[in-house]
N, C-alpha and C positions, 0 to 999 in steps of 0.2 A: 806523592798524594795528598788530596784532600779526605781530613778526619770527618767531614762532615758529610751526612746523609746526601743522596742525589736528591732534588726537589718532587714534592711528588708530583704524579701527572695529572693532568686537569680535570676536572668533572666531566664528567661525560655530559651531553644533551640528554635530558629524559626522551623516550620515543614519543613520539604524535601519537595521540587518541586514534584508534583505529576502528573503533564500533566494535559490537559484538563478534564474535567468530563467524565465520560461514557455516551454515547447516551440514553438518558431515552429512553426505548421498542427499539431500533435502535440497528443494527448489532456492533458486538464490533470490526470492520474494518472502517474505514471511509476513502471517498478521498475526498479532498474538492478541487477547483480551481479558480482562480483568472485569468481568461486568456484575452487578450487584444481582440478588435474587429477587429483589423486589424494589419496585419502582412507582412513585404516586399518580394515582389512576388519573390524573388530570394528563400526563404526559403525552396520551394517545392522542391528544390535539394540542395542548401545547409546545410539545418540542417541535412540530414541523412548524410553527409560528414561531417560534426563538430560534429556528434554523434559518429562517427569512435574510436575515445579512450575509450568511455563510453561502446561501445559496446563489444569491448575487453576485459574488465575488467566485464562486465556483465556476458560474459560467464563464467569465472572463478567464480564469484560469486554464480551465478546457479548451477555449480557442486559443492560448499560448501554447498548450501541450500539443495539440494538432499541429500548429505551425512549425514546433522545434522539432515534432515527430517526422515532419518533411522533409525539414533539414537533416534530420540525424541520417534518413534514409537514403538522402541523395550522397551523404558523406560516407556512410556506410558501402554502399554499390558503389563509388567510383574510389574510394582509398582503403577500403578495408577497417576503418575505425570510426568510432565516433567520439567526442570530446568529451571528458568525463564532465565539464560544467552542463553540457545539456543535460546528461541524462541525470546530474543530482534537481533539476529545477523539475524536471518531468517527475523523478521520484518525489519531490516536494507536494505535485499536483498530487499523483495516485492517493499518498498519505493525508493530506487533505481532505478529497474526497471521499477516502473511507472514514475518516474521523467523524465527517457531515454524516454522512451516509447512518450509520452506526446512531449517533445520536439522534435524528432525526425519525428513525424506525422503534424512538423510545425503549432501547435497549441499555440504556443508560442514562442517568441523571446529570452527568458530570458535564458542563458545558464546553464543547472543544474550544482552545484558544485560538485567535487571529491571528497565528504563528506560519509563517514564509522562509523558513530558516530552509537554504537550497542544499541538503544533506541526503546522502544515501541511505544512512543510518537514523534512524527515530532518534533525535534529541532527548527524547524521553519527557516531555513538559506535559504529555496527555496520558494520566494512569491508567482511563479505559481501556484505550486501544493504544497498540503501539505494531508500525509498518516498518520493515525494514528493506533495505536491499542489497544487492551486490552485483554491482552493475560491471558490462563486459565492456572494455574499453578497445583494445587490442586484439587482431587476431580474429575478426570477427568473419562470419561466414557470409561473402557477397552475395552467394545464391541463394541463400533462406532468406536476406533480408531485402534482396529483389521480387522476391516471391511471397512476401510476411503477410498481405491482403490477403490472399488465398488462401494462406496454411492455415489463419484462424477461423477459417469459414467453420470447420468439423465444431469448434468450441461455439459460436455461435449460435448455430445449428442446436447443440444440446441444449445449451443456456436459453434458447428459445420457448423450450418447453420445462427448461426447469423454474423458468420467470413464471407462467402459467402457474405450477404449480404452486410458487410461494407468494402469489394473490391468495390464493386460500387459506395457506398460513397464516398471513399477514393478517386476515379477517378473522381467522378464529383468535389470532393473539390479540387484535383490537378488542375482543369482546373479553377475553381470558385478563387482560392487565387493567379493564374498566371494571369488571367486577372482584380479580379477587387481587389487582394489584403486583402481579407477575406474566414474565412469559412464563408458559410451559418450557420444562427444560429440553425436550425433543425439538420443540419448534424454535428454539432460542438456539440449539445447535443447528438448526437448518440454515437459519439466518447469517448466522456468521461462519455457515461454509460457503454460503453463497459470496461472502463478501470475501473471501478469503480463497476461491477461485478466479473472481474478478480480478484481485491483486495479480495474482498470478499470471493471467490472460492479458492484462492490459501492459504489464513487464515486459510480457513478450511482444504483445503487439508494438508499443513504443520502444522496442528496441534495447531495453534495458539488459537483455540478456539473449543468446540463440540457440538457450537448452530450452525445448519443445516443453509446454506446461502439463503437467498432470490433469487428466479428465477428473472431477470430484471434489468433495469437501476436507479430504483426510490433510493433516498436519502434516 
């Protein structure tokens, strides 16, 4: 018998990055913001002008998302699964849309990056806004996928009235920022809550998950 100890086992490969853990008991699409208390008064006009290049790109990306959403719908109905790659691209579009929307509404001064990384988890390259998804690929509910367009109708009806209220919020916020250099906290919470509702709704609508989204602004 050899007196030499056996060679050590080879080192294990490090686990791949998996992003943040799924929210316990929460919805598998989250919006987290880190917004400043004050913004420049000129931002009420300047941000929407600065956002024009993003809005042009977003127009094209939304067409891509709609096409992929239809492909995902077909695959979900006929196979009961949706490829992760398709869902990750849709997640990227929804994340980009949310970043641009919050900037255009002069809630932040930080310019959103032209970032198109197709990942479900936010890469963390924009400090003001973080949007994470936990897509569901296997074990999909074919019935709810088939009727998805009809199942979101109650949300769109509710949001129709919420958006009308938001126009009044936006009008008040316009003058508040123009005069005070800041969004009133309650109005800012309303704007962020509306974006959070939108993130959840479109995550469901575009088949990132089969879990029905809650109504409202809560985290």
